[in-house]
N, C-alpha and C positions, 0 to 999 in steps of 0.2 A: 402262384400270390398276386403280382401284379395281375395277371388278369380277372380274377375274382376280385377285386378291390376294383377296378373298372366296370365289370357290368355291377356290383351294387353300387355303385354312384350311379350310374347309366339306369341302373331299376328305380334308383332312389328321387337321382330328376324327374323320369317319368312320373312319376307318382309326384311327385308336387306339383307338376304341368296339371294335371287332369285334378285335382285336387284348386289348384283355385281356378279352374277353368270356370268346375263343378260352383264354386263357389261365385261370381261370375255374374251365371245363371240366373242363381238363385239369389241374388240382389237384384237383379234384372228380369225376374217375374216379378217381384214384388213392386218393383216403380212401375211395370206396366200394366198388372194391376189395381195401382190407386193407391197402394199398400204405403203407398210414399211418393209425395208429390212434388214438385216443383219448389224450391225452397227447404224441403226434410232439412234435416239431419240421418246421416247413416250413423249407426251405432260406431264408438270409435275401436279401433284395432282389436283397443284389450279384449271389448266387450264381444267382437265379433272372433276372435279367436275361441272364447270360452262359449258362444254358441254354438258353432262351428265345429270345434274342436281340433283348429287344427294353427300352424306357425303364424307366425307374425309376417315372415316372409310369407305365408301363401294370403296371407291376407289384402299385402302391403300389393303383391300381384295384380290379381283379384281389382284393385282399386283403380291401381292404374290403368288399367283396359276398359273400366270401364271411365276414367278421364280421357284415355284418344277415342272412345265413341263417342265423345261428348254428355254422355246422362250423370257425368257429375263433374263437381270441381272442388278443387283443395283449397283452403281459406286455412290463411294463418291461421293460431289461434281458437280454428272453431273446429275445423273437424271435415269432414267430406258431404258437399252441399249436392242435394240432387237437380240438374239443373240437364232435363231433355231440352239442350238446343237444340230442335228441331223446325222447321218450315213447314208453315202443311202446303202442298200441292192441290189442294183441293180438286179429283180427280175424278169423282163419280157425277159426273153430270151427261148431259148428249153429246159432248164436243169432244172429241179425242185428246190422247195424251197429248201428243206432239202444239194440235194448238193451242191447250190449258197451261202447258206449262213454258211455250215461247210469249203467249202475250203475259207469263210473268215477267221477262226477262232472262231469262235463264236457258242458256243452252243445253237441247236437247239435243241426244243424239240415242239408234238404235244398233243391237247386234242380233243379228239376225241366226237364229241358230235353227230351222229348219224352216225351209222358203216354202212359201202357199203350195199347196198340191192339195190333187185329190185325194181324198181315204173316205172309210168306213168310220162310220161317229165309236167314238170309246164306247167301249163296254160301263157301264155302272153311270150312267151319263151326268152333270151337276140339277141338272135341268130337266121338266120334262118333255118329252120329243114329240111331236102329231105321229102322226102317224105318212101323213105324207114328206115328215121331214125326213123320217129313217131310211124310207125307202131311195129318199134324192144320192144320199153320202152327204159331204158335206167336204169343202174347201179348208182346212188347218194348216195349222201355223205356229210358230211358236217364234219369243222375243226376247229380248232384253233389254229395256227400257233401261237409260243413264239418264241423267240429272249432274250440268256439270263434273261432266265424268265419274260420279257417282253411278256405283249401281244402285238403282231401287227398287225392280221389279221383272219379276219374270210372267211375258205374258202367252197366257195358251188361249189364242181364239181359236171360234169354228163359225162356220158363212153355211146355208143349205146349199147345194147342189142345185139351183137353178138356173141356169143357163152361164154362173159363172166360172166358168174353168175359163175365161179370157184371166183372169185376177189371177192364174196362177204365171204367167209370161205379159204382167203388165207390171211396169217401173210405176211404186208409187207416187203420185203428188205430191211434192215437196214433203215425199218421204212420210207422210201420213197415211193409212188406211183409209178412215172419215174421206178425207178432203177423195179420194181416188171415187170410192164408190160413190160418192155426188160427181163427184167430172167427170165419171168414165162412166156409171152404170146405173145414175139419176137415183141414184137410190138415197133416200135420207131420213137419218135417226130422228126418232118422234120422241120418244121417254125410255125411260132406263129403271128396271128390274133387281134389286142390288141383295144377299145375301155372303154376312162375313164375323166370319171367326177367329180366334187368333191358335196356330199349332207350331207347331217348331222344324225348324228347316233337318232336313234328310236326305242322305243319298248323294243323288246328281242335283236338284235344288241346293243344296247348302254348296255344291262343290262352284254351280253357275252363277249364285248370289257372292258366289266368296265370302261364306260365315260359316262359322263353325257348326255343328252336326249341335243341334239342342238347340240355336239362335233360335228365338221367339220372331215368328212371323204374322203377317194379320192376309189372312187368305181371304179373300172376295169372289162372288161369283157375281156374274154381269150377265141380263139378256134384256138385249138395247130391239129396244121394237121399232121397227121400220114404214114407212109412208107405201109398201109392199105387199102383197098380201103372200101368207106363210114366210115371208121373210122373216127371220129374226136374226141377231149376230151376239152369242155366248163367247163372253169370254170367261177365264179361269186366272186372277191374278196374285201373282206370293210376292208380295211387297214388303221390304226389307226397311220397319219408320224408323231404323236408332235416329237419323239425320234429317227425313224428312217426314211427318206425318199426314194421312190421306184424308176427304173427309167430302162431305158432299159440295 
């Protein structure tokens, strides 16, 4: 009987955890979609319990998580106020991540998940490739990018392998890919083309970014045009914008 009670309590706790995570996600979706903006009041705890058919405990846990993420704040006598306390990194330009963030006097660091290596292009690549690019293969790498020790981005980068194999064994200049391309390969970025969309974190992506599955992410595809014929640099960025927003 005692074991049965423990099992019941455990199942109940797990069910409640799923409920508050679901409610947390639903409220975040509304905020990220612009239905609720900075300074708006969320519905009261009573209203949320009725709207989502959950307990007050579930509502409070969901709201507490949003407070921790700095998406809302609680004001006495007023309620829960939307306050997306994030700073704009302004990353979508011809400068690299390291250069842009360092210029803002923020500590930037990188964790290598997959070091630069020669490989075939991924199937169903996110940008059309020329026949020459397809035949060349690519240098690919996967990195986590951090600002002030917060993980903000999972970056997958692909470079056509036109005499670029040395990149696989060259330490990055100041930790920057773009500086390395400039200093070592005399390759310069001219302009960038971009495409972005909202997705949710799943599987390995959620694990690497240290967010729960279903967490909203900004997925950005970038094509950097260089001053060398046939060499474009491609990046797929998966960004957690909870603390830092991204713009041009």
